[in-house]
C-alpha positions in Angstrom: -12.2 -20.5 32.1 -14.8 -20.8 29.3 -12.1 -20.4 26.7 -10.9 -24.0 27.0 -14.4 -25.3 26.5 -15.0 -23.1 23.5 -11.6 -24.0 22.0 -12.3 -27.7 22.4 -15.7 -27.4 20.8 -14.4 -25.3 17.8 -11.6 -27.8 17.2 -14.3 -30.4 16.4 -15.4 -28.3 13.4 -13.4 -28.8 10.2 -11.1 -31.7 11.2 -9.5 -32.9 8.0 -8.9 -36.7 7.6 -5.7 -35.8 5.7 -4.4 -33.8 8.7 -5.0 -30.6 10.6 -8.1 -28.5 10.1 -9.7 -27.3 6.8 -12.3 -24.5 7.3 -11.8 -22.7 4.0 -14.0 -19.6 3.5 -17.7 -20.4 2.9 -17.1 -24.2 3.0 -19.5 -26.3 5.0 -17.0 -26.4 7.9 -16.5 -22.6 7.8 -20.3 -22.0 7.8 -20.7 -24.4 10.7 -18.0 -22.6 12.7 -19.7 -19.2 12.2 -23.1 -20.6 13.1 -21.5 -22.1 16.3 -20.1 -18.7 17.1 -23.5 -17.0 16.7 -25.0 -19.5 19.1 -22.3 -19.0 21.6 -22.8 -15.2 21.5 -26.5 -15.5 22.1 -25.9 -17.9 25.0 -23.6 -15.3 26.5 -26.4 -12.7 26.3 -24.9 -10.8 23.4 -26.7 -9.6 20.3 -25.5 -11.8 17.5 -25.8 -11.2 13.7 -24.2 -11.5 10.3 -23.4 -8.4 8.3 -24.2 -8.4 4.6 -21.0 -10.1 3.7 -21.3 -12.8 6.3 -18.9 -11.4 9.0 -20.2 -12.3 12.5 -20.7 -9.4 14.9 -21.5 -10.1 18.6 -22.3 -6.9 20.6 -22.3 -6.0 24.2 -24.3 -2.7 24.4 -22.9 0.4 26.1 -22.7 4.2 25.6 -20.3 5.8 23.2 -18.0 4.5 20.5 -17.4 0.8 20.4 -14.3 -1.2 21.2 -13.9 -4.0 18.6 -12.1 -7.3 19.3 -11.7 -10.1 16.8 -9.9 -12.1 14.2 -11.1 -15.0 11.9 -12.3 -18.6 12.0 -11.3 -19.8 8.5 -8.1 -21.8 8.0 -5.8 -22.7 5.2 -6.2 -26.2 3.8 -4.8 -28.7 6.4 -4.0 -25.8 8.7 -3.8 -25.4 12.5 -6.3 -24.9 15.2 -4.9 -21.7 16.7 -4.4 -19.2 13.8 -7.3 -16.7 13.9 -9.5 -18.8 16.1 -8.0 -17.8 19.4 -8.5 -14.1 18.6 -12.2 -14.6 18.1 -12.6 -16.8 21.2 -10.6 -14.3 23.3 -13.0 -11.6 22.2 -16.0 -13.8 23.2 -14.4 -14.6 26.6 -13.8 -10.9 27.2 -17.3 -9.9 26.3 -18.7 -12.7 28.5 -16.7 -11.3 31.5 -17.8 -7.8 30.9 -21.4 -8.9 30.6 -21.1 -10.7 33.9 -19.5 -7.7 35.6 -22.4 -5.5 34.4 -20.3 -2.4 34.6 -21.1 0.7 32.4 -18.9 1.8 29.6 -18.3 1.8 25.9 -20.0 -0.9 23.7 -17.9 -3.9 22.8 -18.1 -5.9 19.6 -16.6 -9.3 18.8 -16.0 -9.8 15.1 -15.1 -12.9 13.1 -14.1 -11.8 9.6 -14.7 -14.1 6.6 -11.9 -15.3 4.4 -8.9 -13.8 6.1 -6.8 -16.6 4.6 -7.6 -15.4 1.1 -9.4 -18.3 -0.6 -11.0 -15.6 -2.8 -8.5 -12.8 -2.3 -6.6 -11.2 0.6 -8.6 -10.3 3.7 -11.9 -10.5 1.8 -14.2 -10.1 4.8 -12.4 -7.2 6.6 -11.9 -5.4 3.2 -15.7 -5.8 2.7 -16.4 -4.2 6.1 -13.9 -1.4 5.2 -15.6 -0.9 1.9 -12.4 -1.4 -0.1 -13.6 -3.9 -2.7 -14.2 -3.2 -6.4 -17.5 -4.9 -6.4 -17.4 -5.9 -10.1 -14.1 -7.7 -9.5 -15.4 -9.3 -6.3 -18.4 -10.7 -8.1 -16.1 -12.6 -10.5 -13.7 -13.8 -7.8 -12.8 -17.5 -7.9 -10.8 -19.7 -5.6 -7.8 -21.7 -6.8 -10.2 -24.6 -7.1 -12.3 -22.7 -9.6 -15.2 -22.1 -7.3 -17.0 -18.8 -7.8 -17.3 -16.7 -4.7 -20.7 -15.5 -5.7 -22.0 -19.1 -5.9 -20.8 -20.1 -2.4 -21.9 -16.9 -0.9 -25.4 -17.2 -2.4 -25.7 -20.8 -1.1 -24.9 -19.4 2.4 -27.4 -16.5 2.1 -24.9 -13.7 1.4 -23.7 -11.6 -1.6 -20.2 -10.6 -2.9 -20.4 -6.9 -2.1 -19.0 -4.4 0.3 -20.7 -4.2 3.7 -19.2 -1.0 5.1 -20.0 0.0 8.7 -20.1 3.4 10.4 -16.5 3.7 11.5 -17.1 7.0 13.3 -18.8 4.8 16.0 -15.6 2.8 16.6 -13.0 3.8 19.2 -10.5 1.0 18.8 -9.7 -2.4 17.3 -7.8 -5.1 19.2 -6.7 -8.5 17.9 -5.1 -11.4 19.8 -3.1 -13.7 17.5 -0.4 -16.4 17.6 2.9 -15.0 16.5 3.4 -17.5 13.7 7.2 -17.1 14.2 9.9 -18.0 16.7 10.8 -14.7 18.3 8.7 -14.8 21.5 9.5 -18.5 22.2 13.2 -17.9 21.6 13.1 -14.9 24.1 11.2 -16.9 26.6 8.5 -14.2 26.8 4.8 -15.1 26.8 3.3 -11.9 25.3 4.2 -9.7 22.4 2.8 -6.2 21.7 2.9 -5.4 18.0 4.4 -2.1 17.0 3.7 -2.2 13.3 2.4 -4.6 10.6 4.8 -4.9 7.7 4.0 -3.6 4.3 4.5 -5.7 1.1 5.6 -5.4 -2.5 5.0 -8.3 -4.8 6.6 -8.5 -8.3 6.5 -10.9 -11.2 9.7 -11.0 -13.3 9.6 -12.8 -16.7 13.0 -13.5 -18.3 12.7 -14.5 -22.0 15.5 -15.9 -24.1 15.6 -18.6 -26.8 15.0 -22.3 -26.7 17.9 -24.2 -28.2 19.1 -27.8 -28.3 21.0 -28.5 -25.1 23.6 -30.5 -26.9 24.4 -28.3 -29.9 24.0 -24.7 -28.7 27.5 -23.4 -27.7 27.5 -21.9 -24.2 28.7 -18.5 -25.3 25.9 -18.2 -27.9 23.0 -19.1 -25.7 20.2 -16.9 -24.5 19.4 -19.0 -21.4 16.5 -17.6 -19.5 17.3 -19.7 -16.4 20.9 -18.5 -16.3 19.6 -14.9 -16.0 16.9 -15.8 -13.5 19.4 -17.8 -11.4 21.9 -14.9 -11.3 19.0 -12.6 -10.3 18.0 -14.9 -7.5 21.5 -14.7 -6.0 21.7 -10.9 -6.3 18.2 -10.6 -4.9 19.2 -12.5 -1.7 22.3 -10.4 -1.3 20.3 -7.2 -1.7 18.0 -8.2 1.1 20.8 -9.4 3.4 22.9 -6.3 2.9 20.1 -3.9 3.9 20.5 -2.0 7.1 16.7 -2.5 7.8 16.4 -5.4 10.2 12.7 -5.7 9.4 13.3 -6.4 5.7 12.4 -9.8 4.4 12.6 -11.0 0.8 11.4 -14.3 -0.7 11.2 -15.8 -4.2 8.4 -18.2 -3.8 7.3 -18.9 -7.4 9.2 -20.1 -10.4 7.8 -21.2 -13.7 10.2 -22.5 -16.4 9.4 -23.2 -20.1 9.7 -25.5 -21.8 10.9 -27.4 -18.7 12.7 -30.1 -20.6 16.1 -31.6 -19.7 17.5 -31.3 -23.3 16.3 -27.8 -24.1 17.8 -24.5 -23.1 15.1 -22.7 -21.1 13.3 -20.1 -23.2 11.4 -18.4 -20.4 11.5 -18.2 -16.7 9.0 -16.4 -14.5 9.8 -15.5 -10.9 7.3 -14.4 -8.3 8.8 -12.5 -5.4 7.8 -10.4 -2.4 9.6 -8.1 0.0 8.2 -7.0 3.4 9.2 -4.3 5.9 7.7 -2.1 8.5 9.4 0.9 6.8 7.8 2.3 3.7 11.0 4.0 2.5 12.8 0.6 2.5 10.1 -1.0 0.4 10.2 1.8 -2.2 14.0 1.9 -2.3 14.4 -1.9 -2.5 11.8 -2.3 -5.2 13.7 0.1 -7.4 17.0 -1.7 -6.7 15.4 -5.0 -7.5 14.1 -3.7 -10.8 17.4 -2.1 -11.7 19.3 -5.4 -10.9 16.9 -7.5 -13.0 17.2 -5.1 -16.0 21.0 -5.2 -15.8 21.2 -9.0 -15.6 18.7 -9.4 -18.4 20.9 -7.2 -20.6 24.0 -9.1 -19.7 22.4 -12.4 -20.6 20.8 -11.1 -23.8 17.3 -11.6 -22.4 14.0 -9.7 -22.6 12.5 -8.8 -19.3 8.9 -8.0 -18.3 8.3 -6.7 -14.8 4.8 -6.6 -13.3 3.9 -5.1 -9.9 1.3 -7.5 -8.5 0.6 -6.0 -5.1 1.6 -3.1 -3.0 0.5 -2.3 0.6 2.3 0.0 3.0 3.1 -0.7 6.6 0.4 -0.2 9.2 1.8 1.3 12.5 -0.2 0.3 15.6 -1.6 3.1 17.8 0.9 4.1 20.5 -1.9 4.8 23.0 -3.3 1.2 22.6 0.2 -0.3 22.8 0.5 1.5 26.2 -2.8 0.2 27.4 -1.8 -3.3 26.6 1.6 -2.9 28.1 0.2 -1.4 31.3 -2.4 -4.2 31.6 0.3 -6.9 31.2 2.5 -5.2 33.8 -0.4 -4.8 36.2 -1.1 -8.6 36.0 2.6 -9.5 36.4 3.2 -10.7 32.8 6.4 -9.8 30.9 5.8 -8.5 27.4 8.1 -7.4 24.5 7.5 -5.1 21.7 7.9 -6.5 18.2 6.8 -6.0 14.6 4.5 -8.3 12.7 6.0 -9.6 9.5 2.7 -11.3 8.6 -0.4 -9.3 7.7 -3.7 -9.7 9.5 -7.2 -8.3 9.5 -5.7 -5.6 11.7 -3.7 -4.5 8.7 -6.9 -3.5 7.0 -8.8 -2.1 10.0 -5.8 -0.3 11.4 -5.9 2.0 8.4 -9.3 3.3 9.5 -9.3 3.3 13.3 -6.7 3.1 16.0 -5.6 -0.6 16.3 -3.3 -2.8 18.3 -2.3 -6.5 18.4 -1.3 -8.9 21.1 0.8 -11.9 20.2 1.3 -15.2 22.0 4.2 -17.6 21.2 4.1 -20.2 18.6 5.8 -23.5 19.5 8.9 -23.8 17.2 7.5 -20.9 15.2 5.1 -23.2 13.3 1.9 -22.0 11.7 -0.4 -22.8 8.8 0.2 -26.5 9.5 -1.3 -29.3 11.7 1.7 -28.9 14.1 0.7 -25.3 14.9 0.7 -25.1 18.8 0.6 -22.5 21.6 0.4 -23.3 25.3 -3.2 -22.7 26.5 -2.0 -21.1 29.7 -0.2 -18.5 27.6 -3.4 -17.8 25.7 -5.3 -17.5 29.0 -2.8 -15.0 30.3 -3.2 -13.0 27.1 -7.0 -13.1 27.5 -6.6 -11.7 31.0 -4.5 -8.8 29.6 -7.0 -8.2 26.9 -9.8 -8.1 29.4 -8.0 -5.6 31.6 -7.1 -3.4 28.5 -10.7 -3.4 27.2 -12.1 -2.6 30.7 -9.7 0.4 30.8 -10.7 1.6 27.4 -14.4 1.3 28.3 -14.1 3.3 31.4 -11.5 5.9 30.6 -11.1 6.6 26.9 -7.3 7.5 26.7 -6.0 10.3 24.5 -4.4 9.5 21.2 -7.2 7.4 19.8 -8.4 9.8 17.1 -9.9 8.2 14.0 -7.4 7.4 11.3 -8.0 7.8 7.5 -7.9 5.0 5.0 -4.5 5.1 3.3 
């Protein structure tokens, strides 16, 4: 199978001496990976081009609305070789097979989106193709390293602007991806069919009290910002754990404390948190409970509280018709599959708001991802490619009902 050769070649691009792979968006390694993909597409007899934003589009011509397959080639710093990459390579392999079969049907496009990992913002490339960016904000976007997106894009021959396509010409979007979690491996099942991509709410809570000498300020007279934040952290965890929604996840991943000295009562603590669920009503209800809890605890501790809503994105259900096509393909090929939600977001979470979409997961060894230890058995990926090939062939020849165009939410 060509996939193993492709995967081996791609793994040579962006190897980081510090460990893992580093192909951050519009870096030299990322540019090399996308140039490699263009060459591979042309070698396979596909048309190959960049769009205005730098997303790669390989196309097998046909009649009617196109079936899109893809993912991304960029990685986090010192990341793994599988995240994103196998979805692009799977699309390339499927297009190769269809080209060799020379059977009539819908067009097929393989897409590699730029900056899925968010060096310059969440899902920068797919959002550009969806036309969702505020272009003035995009032009000023910088990475955490201070690099200006406009500068690195200009050096690569692109510009920070939307590159919307004609979505009426698209029948469906499919993405193969590693699970990035332990569910499939624990179940001993090699394929997962995603039912929905979780939505997210991200909040910043800033508790402000008063800085005092740690040795002289009586305990009952203190306005200790950390005491309030710590109480909130415990309550937050209990709120999440007590929910009846099994898809709910909650994480406090950021904490900033001032003045951060051992002999000073903390004056200010900022917490960054997120909640995720595949149920929009859970996210809305839980956000309100979180804010109420924070306000009550701030009052109890004599603290001021500022709440900022940083990010909000609703769940994206996968198209039932496409889920059935994938399930039927797996069954026809003798592979067991299970249905499961995706707690992580993907480019599918952007594209699935516009056109019918579906995702196919393969297991992640020990649930690891975004690290050099990221691993999936190649045979499981090849099985998934077989399923994807059969599903796309079905879609090309007999456009099933239930794939009406969605609207951007």
